[in-house]
LOKETOR-986592 format. One line per 10 residues: number of its first residue (from 1); their letters; for each residue z, x, y of N, C-alpha, C. Coordinates in steps of 0.001 Angstrom, whole numbers. Atoms other than C-alpha are relative to their C-alpha. Layout:
N
NUM) A) Z:X:Y:Z:X:Y:Z:X:Y; ...
//
This chain:
112
1) METELHYLSE) 0:818:-1194:0:0:0:0:858:1253; -146:-767:-1223:1127:2512:2580:-1234:834:310; 1138:-878:-216:-1811:4845:2094:-1165:-751:617; 1138:764:-506:-4481:2190:2669:239:-481:1423; -296:516:-1333:-2763:693:5719:58:1113:1038; -82:-1130:-936:-2140:4112:7291:-1380:458:467; 1335:-499:-340:-5869:4869:7270:-845:-977:798; 766:926:-837:-6982:1772:9163:-60:533:1420; 125:-432:-1391:-8264:2469:12644:98:-1218:911; -23:1091:-974:-7944:422:15815:-1320:-760:-107
11) GWDSYNAPKP) 1210:804:113:-10429:-2458:15683:-509:-129:-1422; 384:25:1415:-10457:-2449:11852:-703:-1278:-402; 605:1285:363:-11517:-6116:11813:-1233:-322:837; 1139:115:-920:-14363:-5594:14342:286:-907:1197; -400:808:-1163:-12418:-7731:16871:1129:672:765; -991:-800:-723:-10247:-4941:18338:1427:-215:-474; -1357:161:539:-7272:-5632:16079:716:1338:-13; -749:-1252:86:-4538:-3028:16385:279:344:-1459; -325:-402:1367:-3865:-992:13281:1497:-195:-221; -1426:140:282:-527:-1518:11522:755:1272:381
21) ANAAINAASN) -838:-1136:-391:2152:723:13031:886:415:-1176; -905:-479:1044:4419:2847:10865:1214:-916:-151; -1172:884:60:7306:511:11769:-297:-1250:-824; 380:1188:769:5430:-2491:10305:-161:342:-1479; 204:-429:1386:4438:-590:7166:1351:273:-659; -1338:-264:535:8040:581:6711:777:-1291:-238; -684:1282:176:9388:-2954:7225:-510:-705:-1248; 592:623:1191:6969:-4262:4587:476:712:-1268; -461:-774:1164:7912:-1453:2163:1462:-289:-300; -1427:287:189:11611:-2086:2720:206:-1396:-573
31) FISLFPLFKP) -125:1360:516:11158:-5797:2124:-383:-43:-1478; 454:-30:1399:9216:-5172:-1093:1067:625:-892; -1008:-680:813:11958:-2832:-2314:1236:-865:-246; -1129:904:232:14546:-5631:-1979:-168:-804:-1279; 305:826:1167:12827:-7477:-4836:-876:791:-980; 831:-865:845:11670:-4839:-7355:-751:-730:-1119; 677:744:1067:10742:-7451:-9977:-906:-1096:538; 753:1067:-650:9050:-9786:-7484:-1045:653:898; 1045:-747:-706:5762:-8193:-6405:-901:-930:819; 937:823:-768:3526:-9517:-3612:-1371:-40:-683
41) IQISPCADGG) 1339:94:583:140:-10785:-4779:-1049:513:981; 929:-520:-1009:-1455:-9651:-1515:791:693:1096; -538:-751:-1135:-622:-7058:1136:-1176:254:919; 1157:-148:-886:-2870:-7132:4181:428:263:1434; -289:-195:-1423:-3032:-6028:7806:-154:-1327:738; 97:1201:-840:-2535:-8723:10469:-1002:257:1124; 979:-140:-1085:-5214:-9346:13075:665:320:1333; -699:-321:-1251:-2580:-9061:15822:943:1189:-175; -809:-1176:287:-1030:-5922:14318:1072:-320:-1021; -1036:195:992:1429:-5475:11509:-548:-186:-1398
51) VTLLYSLGKN) 312:143:1415:1447:-6310:7822:464:-1376:-469; -367:1277:605:1468:-9611:5929:158:184:-1501; -260:-6:1433:2967:-9982:2457:-104:-1427:-509; 129:1321:612:2030:-12921:240:571:54:-1404; -604:132:1316:4181:-13869:-2742:-366:-1361:-565; 321:1264:655:3366:-16576:-5267:1110:-394:-957; -992:570:909:5846:-18813:-7057:-636:-1204:-669; 724:1106:622:3594:-20874:-9263:-953:-640:997; 842:704:-977:2014:-23485:-6980:481:226:1426; -598:-203:-1314:4176:-22345:-4076:-155:1456:440
61) NILIDCYNSG) 188:-1334:-559:3763:-19350:-1771:1052:302:1051; -850:-488:-1078:5979:-17271:503:-807:1042:760; 754:-890:-874:4368:-15483:3451:974:690:944; -873:-806:-850:6140:-12659:5332:-879:778:974; 730:-760:-1019:4811:-11222:8621:891:1082:579; -708:-1159:-540:6013:-7727:9570:-808:517:1188; 728:-374:-1208:5033:-6918:13154:94:1495:283; 43:-1421:-337:4226:-3535:14661:1294:508:624; -1288:-400:-561:7637:-3521:16356:1010:349:-1089; -936:-214:1095:9262:-3282:12917:817:-1238:-300
71) EIISASWQEQ) -699:1256:230:10556:-6825:13164:-778:-865:-985; 625:1018:830:9885:-9519:10633:115:-1277:809; -8:1070:-990:8881:-12309:12975:-53:-1376:-632; 62:1332:595:8019:-15171:10695:-46:87:-1509; 32:134:1448:8468:-16236:7136:-198:-1471:-296; 208:1401:347:7315:-19398:5470:-154:-142:-1491; 314:324:1373:7188:-21020:2112:-751:-1303:3; 826:1197:105:4826:-23704:997:439:-757:-1242; -396:862:1096:6151:-26531:-1129:-1192:-881:-343; 1223:656:426:3065:-27725:-2971:-1007:56:1147
81) SIPVTEEITL) 1010:-51:-1061:770:-28696:-49:602:-113:1391; -638:156:-1303:3351:-28967:2758:650:1322:405; -609:-1270:-408:4044:-25670:4562:1311:-230:756; -1278:18:-700:7618:-25074:5730:138:1370:642; -24:-1280:-698:7678:-22364:8385:1223:84:887; -1127:-239:-884:10654:-20900:10141:-283:1284:760; 189:-1190:-824:10162:-18531:13047:1328:735:70; -1213:-806:-9:12685:-15744:12801:-305:1337:647; 147:-1359:-496:13236:-12371:14402:1137:814:-584; -1003:-840:646:15031:-9840:12268:-453:1448:16
91) KVSKLTELSK) 278:-1427:110:15172:-6086:12539:72:395:-1466; 3:-479:1377:14668:-4104:9359:1428:71:-542; -1383:-123:450:18446:-3592:9206:589:-1331:-463; -510:1309:394:18896:-7350:8658:-845:-642:-1084; 846:542:1065:16517:-7737:5714:800:-770:-1044; -815:724:965:19393:-8900:3534:131:-1455:390; -77:1379:-472:19771:-12004:5707:-1303:-741:-274; 1299:621:264:16061:-12704:5412:-174:-265:-1489; 164:194:1433:16140:-12228:1660:792:-1212:-478; -780:1180:362:18902:-14851:1380:-744:-1274:396
101) WLLEGSTKCA) 768:1161:-465:16789:-17278:3435:-1161:-267:-941; 1145:165:887:13795:-16654:1182:423:-459:-1390; -479:451:1306:15808:-17050:-1999:337:-1486:37; -267:1430:-171:16973:-20416:-688:-1324:-777:-35; 1312:654:-20:13334:-21312:-7:-673:19:-1356; 633:-67:1314:12148:-20113:-3393:689:-954:-974; -712:958:837:14854:-22217:-5035:-498:-1415:290; 534:1316:-365:13623:-25257:-3087:-1392:-190:-567; 1363:84:556:10042:-24473:-4154:50:-239:-1502; -64:101:1454:11044:-24136:-7788:455:-1375:-450
111) TA) -478:1320:393:12762:-27512:-7795:-860:-1122:546; 873:1034:-595:10016:-29334:-5852:-973:-548:-1019
//
């Protein structure tokens, strides 16, 4: 993951998108390391900078946006066809709080 994202250049999407900053790549790596048995199905750069992680829980998905500031700005889970999004701002040092929020969401998805 880190290697591919580090080599992107400014404007990688042909629309002047900023490349993912080291802080965003580190935030994504740190988040992934919180769940060693729960791997993202997709890791991609964001058009407005940063990194997006996509996790799948059967028919449900969890999306994590790690911004170039190193903050995780938004996280959402999708219960079948109804997205549930919560805007959050957490520094990398508070990833444990975010993981608890996501575990609550994944539990809701699993019982939906």
